[in-house]
N, C-alpha and C positions, 0 to 999 in steps of 0.2 A: 505388537509392531505398529498398528495403526495409531495407538495412543501416543507412542513415542514420537512418531512423525508429526502428529497433531500438535503436541506440546512444543516441538522445535519450531514449527511454522508460527505458532502463536507468539512465541518469545521473540521471533524476528519480525513480527508484524505482517506476516504473509497471509493474505486471506485464504480461507480453506472451507471445506464442507465435510460432513460425515454422511456416508451412505450406509444405511442399515436395512438388512432384509427383515421385513416385519411379518411376512407371510409366505409360505410355500405350499404348493399342492402337487402331488405326484412326485416323480423323480426329478431332483434338482442337484446341481453340483454342491451347493452350500445350503444350510438350513437357516431358519429364522434366528435372528440374533447375530449373524455374521456381519462384520463391519469393515468399512474401508474409508480411510481419510484421503481426500483429494485436495491438492493446493491449486491456486489460481494459475500456477505455472505448469500444471499437468502432472506433477509428481504424485505418487500414491504411496500409501502405507496400508498393509492389510489387503484383503481380497474378498470379493463377493462372488467368486466363482470363475473368474477369467472369461475369456472369449468375448463374444459380441455383447453379452449383457454387461460385462464390466466396462467395455469400451463405451457403450451407450450411457452408462452411469457416470463415467468421467465427463462426457459432454454435458449431461444434465447438471452435474455438480458445478461446472463452470457457469452455466446459466443461473443456477441458484445463487452463486456467489455474486455475480455481476448485478443481478436484479434484487438481491437480498430477499429471497422468497424460498419457502419450503416446497418440495415437490414430491408427490406420490406418483408412482408409475408401476404398472403391471407389465411383465414381460412373459411372452409365451415361448416355451421351449419345445413346441410340438411340430416345428418345421412348417408352420403355416405361412402363407404368402399374403394373407390379409386377415384381419380378424378383430372385430369388435373392439372391446375396451383395452385389449392387450396390444403390446407392440411386438410383432413377430420378430424373432431373432435368429431364425434358421437353425435352432438347436434341435437335437434329436433325443433329449432326455425324456421328453413327454410330459413335463410338468409346467407349472407357472411360478414365477417369482414376483413378489411385490416388494418394492423398496421405498423407503422414506429418505429423502435427501434434505439435509438441514444445513444452511450456511452457519458458520461459526464466527461470532463476533471477535475480531482481533483488534488489539490496541493499535491505534495509528502511530506511525513512526516518522522520524525525521532522518533523511539520508543526506549527508553532507559530502559534497565533492570538493575536496581540498582540505588539507589537515593543518592549515596555518594557525596564526594566533587568534583570529576571530572565530574560527571553527572550534578551537579549544575552549574559548569563553562560552560559545553557544552550547557546547557539550555539557558544561557545568550547569547551565540553566536548564537543559533537558533533564538532567539528573534531579534537580530540585523540583521540577514540574512533573516528574515521573513519566516522562515521554521517552520511549525507547529510541535510540539513535544508532546509526551506523556511519562509518567514515570511510571514504574512498580517496586514495591518493596514489600517485606513481612514485612517491618517495617513501621507501620502507622505513627510513630513520625517523620519519615524522609520525608513523603509525605505531606508537608505543603504548604499552599499557599504562605507563606513567602519565602520558599526556591525555589518554582517553580511557580511563580505568573502567568506566561503566558501559562502554560501547558493546552493543549486541554483536557487532562484527566490525573488524578493522580489515578493509579490503585493499590489498596492494595490486594495482593493475594499471595498464596504459589507459589514459583518458580517451583514447580513440576506440577502445574496446569495452565499453561499459556493459553492453548486453552479454558479452562473453563472460564477464567476471562477476557480475552481481545481478541478483534477481530482485526486481522492484515491481510494485503493482498498485492497485487502488488504495492501499493504506499508506503509501509512501509519499511523503511530502519532501520534495527534493530541493536542496539548496546548493547553488553553484558559487563557490568562493575559492577558486584555485589561485595559484601564484602567477598566472599570466593570462592576458586577454585572449591569446590564441587558444589556451586550454579551456577557458570559459566558453568560447564560441563553439569549440568542438563538443563540449558537454551539452550545451543548450540544443545544438542541432540534433543530437541523438535523443535526448530526453523528451523533447517536444513531439517527436515522432511516436512515442509510447503513449497511446491514447488512454491507457488505464490510469495514468498518473493524475491526481487531483490538483497538484500544485507544482510549478517549476519556478523557483525564484533565482535570480542571478544578481550578485552584487555588482556595483559599479556606478560611475557617474553617468549623468544624462548623455554626455558626449560619447562616452564609451559604448553605452547601450545603443545609441543611434547608429554607430558604425557597425556594430555586430548585427543588429537587425537588418541593416541595408545589405550586409554581406550575405546573410542567410536568405533574404528575399531574392537576391540576385541568382541564387542557386535553386530557387523554387521551393524553399522550405516554408511551410505554412505555420504561422504563429497564431495562437488563439488566447482566449481569456484566462487560461490557466497559467500564463506566463506573467510573473510579477518582477519587473525590473525597471528602474532601480528598486531594490528590495527593502522591505521594512516599513514601519510606521514612523511618522515624523514626531520624534520625542525631543528634538532640540539639541542633542549632543552627538558627537561624532568620534568618540574614543572607541577602541575595539570592543570593550565591554558594553558600551552604549549601543553599538551596531548589533551586537549579539542579542541584546535585550529587545531591540527594535524588531529584529527578524523573528525571534521567538514569539513576540507579541502578535505579529501579523499572522503567523502560522496558527497559533492557538485560537485567535479570533476566527479564522476560517474553519478550523477543525470543529469548533463548538458552535458555530453560527452566531457569534457575538456581533457587537456593533461598536465602532470607534467613537464612543461618547462617554460623558461622565455620569456617575451615579448621583452626584450631588443634587439636592433639591434647591430650587430658587426660592428659599423661604423669605428672602428680603423683598421679593416681588409679590408676596402673598400666596405662594404655592402651598397648598395644604399637604403636610407629610402623610404618606400612605405606606402602611406596612406591606412590604413585599418580601416573599421568601428568597428572592434572588438578590435583594439589596445587600451590599456590604455593610458591616457594622463596625 
């Protein structure tokens, strides 16, 4: 059960962790080898015994995911109120349980809010780049398998109820390109409040962006450096497929820690060619 949940979350780009009992002493609900998968959203698959131990493991798993670190922890089931290296859990089994919590690397994803023509072009680029993507729109007729055949998820829901309809987190790079300025604003206001998101991009002209930003600030919404709008790199063209490429390039650059510069050597200026493993050929 834990493995099935783990695979589902990984396929959707949802950060998660594996909790494994590595050692037990005395009487315990589960023995060494028992596993539980925990997602960043608090969902679980499998069990390491239930009760307080399992609850504490869920909290530690979230810490492991957010800080990208592994955690060893010993739990006492002796009903202790304080105690040395162990963490008292109020149990009465009489034993101790030691767990190892390991964050699982998940592939980063692009989540597109709006299923229009630019989103469709962006989805094709995601497929080529092997970046998982999901699409969210309030128009069911646009969320078809024909338009988005490789989507990890096609979510039909109200733009005002993002949190209710889709789970997104630290691996989710969100792109807003709906069919109306008012929907873009609604999406941006909700997404920027999710502090787990690494990137929130919104399409639009500088004038449109200025109006939306002013509206949000008038309502006390705090914007930060994760917001990219207008969206994309300056590649010099403005057709739907060009915008999609521009957006994908910006996100890939941020995902991989790249830099917006050329690989070319200035050989005409006397620069000496240097062999680099990262240089394109």
